[in-house]
Every structure is written in C-alpha cells, then in structure tokens.
N, CA, C and O of each residue as an XYZ file, in Angstrom:
320
protein
N     -14.340     -3.571      7.661
C     -14.495     -3.254      6.242
C     -15.694     -4.107      5.705
O     -15.908     -5.241      6.133
N     -16.458     -3.512      4.754
C     -17.550     -4.239      4.237
C     -17.181     -4.834      2.843
O     -16.115     -4.501      2.324
N     -17.987     -5.660      2.249
C     -17.716     -6.345      1.025
C     -17.595     -5.306     -0.102
O     -16.657     -5.403     -0.893
N     -18.447     -4.371     -0.208
C     -18.392     -3.384     -1.261
C     -17.077     -2.628     -1.274
O     -16.492     -2.368     -2.325
N     -16.637     -2.289     -0.092
C     -15.303     -1.565     -0.016
C     -14.165     -2.468     -0.386
O     -13.188     -2.034     -0.996
N     -14.284     -3.728     -0.018
C     -13.211     -4.687     -0.437
C     -13.165     -4.866     -1.935
O     -12.074     -4.964     -2.497
N     -14.297     -4.914     -2.607
C     -14.422     -5.022     -4.050
C     -13.753     -3.759     -4.716
O     -12.930     -3.863     -5.625
N     -14.154     -2.619     -4.217
C     -13.594     -1.369     -4.710
C     -12.114     -1.308     -4.573
O     -11.409     -0.947     -5.516
N     -11.607     -1.671     -3.361
C     -10.172     -1.652     -3.175
C      -9.420     -2.577     -4.104
O      -8.354     -2.265     -4.635
N     -10.035     -3.728     -4.269
C      -9.406     -4.705     -5.163
C      -9.279     -4.300     -6.612
O      -8.263     -4.561     -7.256
N     -10.372     -3.626     -7.149
C     -10.351     -3.112     -8.508
C      -9.266     -2.046     -8.596
O      -8.459     -2.036     -9.525
N      -9.260     -1.137     -7.601
C      -8.244     -0.010     -7.658
C      -6.815     -0.653     -7.554
O      -5.905     -0.182     -8.235
N      -6.604     -1.682     -6.744
C      -5.309     -2.242     -6.577
C      -4.886     -2.896     -7.972
O      -3.777     -2.680     -8.462
N      -5.799     -3.671     -8.548
C      -5.480     -4.277     -9.830
C      -5.150     -3.326    -10.998
O      -4.285     -3.559    -11.842
N      -5.912     -2.257    -10.958
C      -5.653     -1.171    -11.968
C      -4.397     -0.536    -11.693
O      -3.669     -0.317    -12.661
N      -4.004     -0.194    -10.531
C      -2.801      0.341    -10.109
C      -1.608     -0.457    -10.505
O      -0.632      0.092    -11.018
N      -1.660     -1.752    -10.278
C      -0.578     -2.702    -10.627
C      -0.308     -2.784    -12.062
O       0.812     -3.042    -12.502
N      -1.423     -2.546    -12.855
C      -1.280     -2.655    -14.305
C      -1.171     -1.326    -15.004
O      -1.011     -1.261    -16.222
N      -1.257     -0.296    -14.250
C      -1.239      1.091    -14.827
C      -2.513      1.362    -15.780
O      -2.420      1.990    -16.835
N      -3.614      0.858    -15.326
C      -4.808      1.003    -16.161
C      -5.718      2.053    -15.498
O      -5.883      2.088    -14.278
N      -6.290      2.894    -16.344
C      -7.218      3.892    -15.920
C      -8.609      3.294    -15.830
O      -8.809      2.178    -16.309
N      -9.552      3.957    -15.258
C     -10.899      3.470    -15.173
C     -11.507      3.403    -16.570
O     -12.274      2.493    -16.886
N     -11.151      4.385    -17.400
C     -11.669      4.339    -18.822
C     -11.136      3.185    -19.577
O     -11.857      2.556    -20.352
N      -9.855      2.880    -19.367
C      -9.273      1.696    -20.037
C      -9.880      0.474    -19.543
O     -10.178     -0.418    -20.336
N     -10.100      0.355    -18.224
C     -10.683     -0.848    -17.689
C     -12.086     -1.067    -18.273
O     -12.440     -2.192    -18.626
N     -12.903      0.026    -18.379
C     -14.145     -0.100    -18.979
C     -14.067     -0.619    -20.431
O     -14.881     -1.457    -20.820
N     -13.145     -0.158    -21.202
C     -12.971     -0.646    -22.568
C     -12.650     -2.086    -22.611
O     -13.292     -2.847    -23.335
N     -11.657     -2.496    -21.846
C     -11.233     -3.978    -21.949
C     -12.226     -4.908    -21.319
O     -12.206     -6.111    -21.578
N     -13.117     -4.360    -20.475
C     -14.072     -5.190    -19.755
C     -15.444     -5.143    -20.491
O     -16.373     -5.859    -20.120
N     -15.546     -4.330    -21.486
C     -16.885     -4.210    -22.249
C     -17.961     -3.714    -21.328
O     -19.110     -4.143    -21.433
N     -17.602     -2.775    -20.378
C     -18.568     -2.204    -19.490
C     -18.553     -0.639    -19.675
O     -17.564     -0.107    -20.179
N     -19.550      0.039    -19.306
C     -19.563      1.467    -19.449
C     -18.703      2.053    -18.331
O     -18.621      1.476    -17.247
N     -18.059      3.197    -18.586
C     -17.274      3.836    -17.490
C     -18.249      4.090    -16.267
O     -17.846      3.954    -15.112
N     -19.466      4.440    -16.547
C     -20.386      4.717    -15.402
C     -20.667      3.522    -14.570
O     -20.902      3.664    -13.370
N     -20.658      2.312    -15.151
C     -20.806      1.087    -14.398
C     -19.710      0.864    -13.431
O     -19.936      0.495    -12.279
N     -18.456      1.099    -13.917
C     -17.309      0.893    -13.024
C     -17.287      1.990    -11.997
O     -17.093      1.717    -10.812
N     -17.481      3.231    -12.412
C     -17.515      4.344    -11.455
C     -18.492      4.216    -10.359
O     -18.261      4.629     -9.223
N     -19.672      3.593    -10.742
C     -20.695      3.450     -9.615
C     -20.223      2.533     -8.527
O     -20.521      2.719     -7.347
N     -19.444      1.489     -8.967
C     -18.800      0.620     -7.892
C     -17.772      1.358     -7.099
O     -17.737      1.312     -5.869
N     -16.910      2.059     -7.855
C     -15.785      2.734     -7.267
C     -16.186      3.922     -6.288
O     -15.519      4.163     -5.281
N     -17.214      4.583     -6.612
C     -17.650      5.747     -5.929
C     -18.799      5.484     -4.987
O     -19.377      6.427     -4.446
N     -19.153      4.201     -4.771
C     -20.123      3.812     -3.770
C     -21.578      3.880     -4.170
O     -22.438      3.596     -3.336
N     -21.902      4.238     -5.393
C     -23.286      4.351     -5.727
C     -23.962      2.932     -5.891
O     -25.158      2.763     -5.655
N     -23.153      1.966     -6.292
C     -23.621      0.559     -6.397
C     -23.171     -0.120     -5.096
O     -21.989     -0.360     -4.849
N     -24.203     -0.416     -4.275
C     -23.911     -1.040     -2.979
C     -24.037     -2.618     -3.110
O     -23.868     -3.340     -2.127
N     -24.338     -3.115     -4.355
C     -24.430     -4.504     -4.480
C     -24.031     -4.853     -5.967
O     -24.899     -5.178     -6.777
N     -22.741     -4.782     -6.293
C     -22.276     -4.988     -7.650
C     -22.589     -6.492     -8.008
O     -22.415     -7.414     -7.212
N     -23.046     -6.633     -9.229
C     -23.367     -8.007     -9.743
C     -22.154     -8.807     -9.908
O     -21.099     -8.295    -10.283
N     -22.280    -10.075     -9.632
C     -21.153    -11.010     -9.944
C     -20.741    -10.953    -11.435
O     -19.551    -10.992    -11.749
N     -21.683    -10.866    -12.305
C     -21.403    -10.827    -13.692
C     -20.509     -9.573    -14.024
O     -19.565     -9.673    -14.807
N     -20.814     -8.471    -13.446
C     -20.023     -7.278    -13.566
C     -18.599     -7.456    -13.162
O     -17.677     -7.015    -13.849
N     -18.414     -8.137    -11.987
C     -17.064     -8.406    -11.448
C     -16.382     -9.388    -12.421
O     -15.201     -9.253    -12.740
N     -17.164    -10.377    -12.879
C     -16.563    -11.335    -13.926
C     -16.094    -10.627    -15.105
O     -14.973    -10.879    -15.545
N     -16.870     -9.735    -15.677
C     -16.424     -8.960    -16.825
C     -15.081     -8.173    -16.597
O     -14.193     -8.115    -17.447
N     -15.028     -7.585    -15.384
C     -13.797     -6.867    -14.987
C     -12.668     -7.813    -14.957
O     -11.604     -7.490    -15.487
N     -12.821     -9.019    -14.348
C     -11.828    -10.061    -14.302
C     -11.412    -10.486    -15.727
O     -10.220    -10.631    -15.999
N     -12.346    -10.677    -16.597
C     -11.993    -11.088    -17.942
C     -11.151     -9.987    -18.627
O     -10.185    -10.272    -19.334
N     -11.543     -8.749    -18.397
C     -10.774     -7.678    -18.973
C      -9.332     -7.599    -18.447
O      -8.388     -7.223    -19.142
N      -9.240     -7.972    -17.204
C      -7.875     -7.921    -16.585
C      -7.102     -9.195    -16.761
O      -5.944     -9.287    -16.355
N      -7.755    -10.215    -17.383
C      -7.126    -11.465    -17.583
C      -6.920    -12.325    -16.341
O      -5.959    -13.090    -16.270
N      -7.805    -12.205    -15.375
C      -7.706    -12.980    -14.171
C      -9.021    -13.729    -13.902
O     -10.051    -13.377    -14.477
N      -9.002    -14.733    -13.056
C     -10.187    -15.475    -12.766
C     -10.842    -14.793    -11.559
O     -10.281    -13.938    -10.873
N     -12.109    -15.263    -11.364
C     -12.829    -14.720    -10.136
C     -12.123    -15.175     -8.877
O     -12.069    -14.446     -7.886
N     -11.555    -16.443     -8.918
C     -10.807    -16.852     -7.804
C      -9.604    -15.983     -7.457
O      -9.295    -15.706     -6.298
N      -8.956    -15.577     -8.523
C      -7.801    -14.648     -8.277
C      -8.282    -13.276     -7.729
O      -7.605    -12.665     -6.902
N      -9.408    -12.826     -8.182
C      -9.897    -11.544     -7.799
C     -10.193    -11.625     -6.235
O      -9.774    -10.760     -5.466
N     -10.906    -12.670     -5.835
C     -11.248    -12.757     -4.428
C     -10.262    -13.387     -3.538
O     -10.468    -13.381     -2.324
N      -9.209    -13.931     -4.036
C      -8.139    -14.548     -3.208
C      -7.162    -13.574     -2.601
O      -6.004    -13.519     -3.015
N      -7.588    -12.830     -1.662
C      -6.826    -11.881     -0.951
C      -7.107    -11.917      0.475
O      -8.210    -12.302      0.861
N      -6.125    -11.517      1.364
C      -6.411    -11.457      2.808
C      -7.549    -10.537      3.149
O      -8.273    -10.753      4.121
N      -7.703     -9.520      2.353
C      -8.865     -8.525      2.622
C     -10.223     -9.212      2.555
O     -11.102     -8.972      3.383
N     -10.380    -10.099      1.519
C     -11.652    -10.770      1.434
C     -11.741    -11.943      2.511
O     -12.802    -12.226      3.068
N     -10.620    -12.557      2.740
C     -10.706    -13.616      3.814
C     -10.991    -13.033      5.194
O     -11.484    -13.749      6.066
N     -10.697    -11.762      5.413
C     -10.930    -11.183      6.742
C     -12.313    -10.542      6.927
O     -12.618    -10.023      8.001
N     -13.162    -10.580      5.861
C     -14.471    -10.034      5.916
C     -15.313    -10.706      6.906
O     -15.365    -11.934      6.967
N     -16.018     -9.885      7.732
C     -16.970    -10.475      8.678
C     -18.334    -10.859      7.965
O     -18.690    -10.354      6.900
N     -19.035    -11.783      8.649
C     -20.341    -12.243      8.043
C     -21.225    -11.067      7.948
O     -21.294    -10.262      8.877
N     -21.910    -10.936      6.851
C     -22.807     -9.850      6.549
C     -24.140    -10.032      7.308
O     -24.737     -9.047      7.742
N     -24.604    -11.272      7.469
C     -25.885    -11.537      8.085
C     -25.509    -11.941      9.543
O     -24.640    -12.771      9.809
N     -26.224    -11.296     10.418
C     -26.024    -11.597     11.865
C     -27.241    -12.063     12.513
O     -27.232    -12.352     13.709
C-alpha cells in the first residue's frame, strides 16, 4: 500500500466512524468538496500536510491521531 492510499483509507474510516459525508467533512474542515474528493478519488497524488491538518481540525483530532494507525506504521519507504 502507498501513502496516498493510506491517507484516503484513513479519511474514509474516520468519516464512517462519525457518520460524516464528504460534503459535511468539507464544511467542517473549511475545504471545498473538490479538494477532498481529489484526495479520495486519486487525483491528488501528493495531498498537502495543511490539507490533512484542516481535515483533522474539522474532525477534532490531532495529526498524531490521524497518522497513528497500523496502516501508516506498515508503510514501506517511498525512496529506494
């Protein structure tokens, strides 16, 4: 699994746990729906940390909580 897929999966997991739609997430994160959809649908291959931070702020979690999952811990090194 790559980092972009892990970010996508984590956003979907957090939204699912909270019963939040993508449109609701965009509202509470002060982002456009297209910004979030570009991450979720693979158009954005390098989501900015600031974008992820805004999503975390909207969800009421820290960046540490966002990235503190076995999925992120298991990522292989991107540069070889």
